C-alpha positions as CSV (number, residue, x, y, z in Angstrom):
1,G,0.0,0.0,0.0
2,L,1.2,3.5,-0.7
3,Q,-0.2,6.9,0.4
4,V,1.2,10.0,-1.3
5,S,0.4,13.6,-0.4
6,D,-0.2,16.0,-3.3
7,L,2.5,18.5,-4.3
8,R,1.8,21.7,-2.3
9,V,2.5,25.2,-3.7
10,N,3.0,28.0,-1.2
11,E,2.4,31.8,-1.7
12,T,5.7,32.2,-3.5
13,N,4.9,29.5,-6.0
14,H,7.6,27.3,-4.5
15,I,6.8,23.6,-5.0
16,E,7.4,21.8,-1.7
17,P,8.7,18.3,-1.8
18,M,6.6,15.2,-1.6
19,N,5.9,13.5,1.7
20,F,5.3,9.7,1.7
21,S,3.6,7.4,4.1
22,L,4.2,3.8,3.2
23,K,3.4,0.3,4.2
24,S,5.6,-2.1,2.3
25,Y,4.9,-5.8,1.6
26,S,6.5,-8.4,-0.5
27,I,5.2,-11.8,-1.7
28,W,7.5,-14.6,-2.8
29,E,6.1,-17.5,-4.8
30,F,7.7,-20.4,-6.6
31,G,6.6,-21.5,-10.1
32,Q,6.5,-25.0,-11.5
33,R,10.1,-25.3,-12.4
34,T,12.6,-27.3,-10.3
35,D,16.3,-27.6,-10.3
36,S,18.3,-30.8,-10.9
37,A,17.8,-31.8,-7.2
38,G,14.0,-31.4,-7.5
39,N,14.0,-28.2,-5.4
40,P,11.8,-25.2,-6.5
41,H,13.7,-23.1,-9.1
42,Q,13.6,-19.3,-8.4
43,E,15.0,-16.9,-11.0
44,D,13.3,-13.7,-9.5
45,S,15.2,-11.1,-7.5
46,L,13.8,-8.3,-5.4
47,F,15.2,-5.1,-3.9
48,P,14.9,-4.8,-1.0
49,H,15.5,-8.5,-0.6
50,F,12.5,-10.6,0.4
51,G,11.7,-10.1,4.1
52,H,13.9,-7.0,4.4
53,A,11.6,-4.3,3.1
54,T,10.7,-1.6,5.6
55,D,8.3,1.4,5.5
56,A,11.4,3.7,5.2
57,D,12.4,2.2,1.8
58,R,11.9,4.4,-1.3
59,L,13.4,2.2,-4.0
60,F,11.7,-1.1,-5.1
61,I,13.0,-3.3,-8.0
62,V,11.6,-6.6,-9.4
63,C,13.6,-8.7,-11.9
64,D,12.5,-11.9,-13.5
65,G,15.5,-13.8,-14.8
66,M,15.8,-16.2,-17.8
67,G,18.5,-18.2,-19.5
68,G,20.4,-21.4,-19.1
69,H,21.0,-23.4,-15.8
70,S,21.5,-20.9,-12.9
71,A,21.9,-18.0,-15.4
72,G,18.5,-16.4,-14.8
73,E,19.1,-15.9,-11.1
74,V,22.6,-14.6,-11.8
75,A,21.2,-12.0,-14.3
76,S,18.3,-10.8,-12.1
77,E,20.5,-10.5,-9.0
78,A,23.2,-8.6,-10.9
79,V,20.7,-6.1,-12.2
80,C,18.9,-5.6,-8.8
81,S,22.2,-5.2,-6.9
82,A,23.9,-2.9,-9.5
83,M,20.9,-0.6,-9.8
84,A,20.4,-0.4,-6.0
85,D,24.0,0.4,-5.4
86,S,24.0,3.1,-8.1
87,I,20.8,4.8,-6.9
88,L,21.4,4.6,-3.2
89,G,25.2,4.8,-3.1
90,S,27.4,7.7,-2.0
91,G,25.2,8.5,1.1
92,R,22.4,9.9,-1.1
93,S,19.2,10.8,0.8
94,S,16.5,8.2,0.1
95,E,13.9,10.9,-0.5
96,G,16.2,13.4,-2.2
97,Q,16.5,14.3,-5.8
98,F,16.4,11.6,-8.4
99,T,16.7,12.5,-12.1
100,D,16.6,10.8,-15.4
101,D,20.4,11.1,-15.6
102,D,20.5,9.1,-12.3
103,L,18.3,6.5,-13.8
104,A,20.5,6.3,-16.9
105,Q,23.6,5.8,-14.8
106,A,21.8,3.0,-12.8
107,L,20.8,1.2,-16.0
108,K,24.4,1.5,-17.4
109,A,25.7,0.1,-14.1
110,A,23.3,-2.8,-14.5
111,Y,24.3,-3.6,-18.1
112,D,28.0,-3.3,-17.2
113,A,27.4,-5.8,-14.4
114,L,25.6,-8.2,-16.8
115,D,28.6,-7.9,-19.2
116,R,30.9,-8.9,-16.5
117,K,28.8,-12.0,-15.7
118,D,28.6,-13.1,-19.3
119,D,29.8,-16.8,-19.5
120,G,29.8,-16.9,-23.3
121,D,26.9,-19.3,-23.5
122,D,24.9,-19.1,-26.7
123,R,21.7,-19.0,-24.6
124,K,22.3,-15.5,-23.3
125,M,21.1,-15.0,-19.8
126,G,18.8,-12.1,-19.2
127,T,16.2,-10.5,-17.0
128,T,13.3,-8.2,-16.9
129,M,13.6,-5.1,-14.8
130,T,10.8,-3.0,-13.2
131,M,11.6,-0.2,-10.8
132,L,9.7,2.3,-8.6
133,K,11.7,5.2,-7.1
134,L,10.0,7.6,-4.8
135,H,11.8,10.9,-4.5
136,S,11.5,14.6,-3.7
137,A,9.6,15.4,-7.0
138,G,7.3,12.4,-6.9
139,A,7.7,8.9,-8.4
140,T,9.7,7.5,-11.3
141,I,8.7,4.1,-12.8
142,A,11.0,2.4,-15.3
143,H,10.7,-1.1,-16.9
144,I,12.1,-3.4,-19.5
145,G,10.2,-6.6,-20.1
146,D,6.9,-7.9,-18.7
147,S,7.2,-7.5,-15.0
148,R,4.6,-4.8,-14.0
149,V,3.9,-1.9,-11.8
150,Y,0.2,-1.2,-11.0
151,H,-1.3,1.9,-9.4
152,F,-4.5,0.9,-7.6
153,R,-7.1,3.2,-6.1
154,P,-9.0,1.0,-3.6
155,G,-12.8,1.4,-3.4
156,A,-15.4,0.3,-0.9
157,T,-16.0,-2.8,-3.1
158,A,-14.2,-4.6,-5.9
159,D,-16.3,-2.8,-8.5
160,D,-15.3,0.6,-7.0
161,T,-11.6,-0.2,-7.1
162,Q,-9.7,1.3,-10.0
163,I,-6.5,0.6,-11.8
164,L,-5.2,4.1,-12.5
165,Y,-2.0,3.0,-14.2
166,A,-0.2,-0.2,-15.3
167,T,3.0,-0.6,-17.3
168,E,2.8,-1.9,-20.9
169,D,4.4,-5.3,-21.3
170,H,7.2,-5.6,-23.8
171,S,5.8,-8.9,-25.0
172,L,4.7,-10.5,-28.2
173,V,1.1,-11.0,-27.2
174,N,0.8,-7.4,-26.0
175,Q,2.1,-6.2,-29.4
176,L,-0.6,-8.4,-31.1
177,V,-3.3,-7.1,-28.8
178,R,-2.3,-3.5,-29.5
179,A,-2.3,-4.3,-33.3
180,G,-5.8,-5.7,-33.0
181,V,-4.7,-9.2,-34.1
182,M,-5.5,-10.8,-30.7
183,T,-7.9,-10.1,-27.9
184,H,-7.0,-9.7,-24.2
185,E,-8.8,-13.0,-23.5
186,E,-6.9,-14.8,-26.3
187,A,-3.6,-13.3,-25.0
188,M,-4.2,-14.7,-21.5
189,V,-4.3,-18.3,-22.8
190,S,-1.8,-18.0,-25.7
191,G,1.1,-20.4,-25.8
192,K,3.3,-17.4,-26.7
193,K,2.3,-15.3,-23.6
194,N,5.8,-15.7,-22.1
195,V,7.7,-14.4,-25.2
196,I,9.1,-11.0,-24.4
197,T,10.3,-8.5,-26.9
198,R,12.7,-6.5,-24.7
199,A,15.0,-7.7,-21.9
200,M,18.3,-6.8,-20.2
201,Q,21.1,-9.1,-21.5
202,P,24.9,-8.9,-21.7
203,G,26.7,-8.0,-24.9
204,L,23.9,-6.1,-26.6
205,D,24.6,-3.1,-28.8
206,P,22.6,-1.0,-28.6
207,R,21.4,-1.8,-25.2
208,P,17.5,-1.9,-24.8
209,Q,16.2,1.2,-23.1
210,A,13.6,1.3,-20.4
211,D,10.1,2.8,-20.7
212,V,10.0,5.6,-18.1
213,Y,6.9,7.2,-16.5
214,H,6.9,10.1,-14.0
């Protein structure tokens, strides 16, 4: 849950910074895949790490890894860690200024980290990346792939509850829906619903860019 006060303008037309009151939660689920020992296989990474989020946090990242054996979790963790270190490093205030240049530096750090992890496998490891950063001017959302951010406005009933915003998946079925080739209902059951059209991977030139929303 997230409650955000509106920007306030005083008599001198000075815009005062945002004040946030948060309750942070994380949910961690395993899919159907298992590793060679039969244990649940998890390629997702979160920042803050699962079980460590607090109401004082202002940066949230979700990455869903993919690739060969063990490569997905390597990619997702590398991106989560590199972006968090870049954004929160150097003693920066968690609710201070955060610019698009800061985001670009964080994405560069993440791609550089992936390049260092590249094992040369033909099946390039990769990951989605979805980020929410709360800061002095509001909120910045950035994403690559099909991991989503939703902005809900709860109502008294389910019918009254609204989805005010959701990121647009970088996926094949979403492209087909937007082109009018496929319906939303068909997309939900399509055998190609897991095919993504943009991801963070090592060794790419040019590097895929994130969609950014303020």
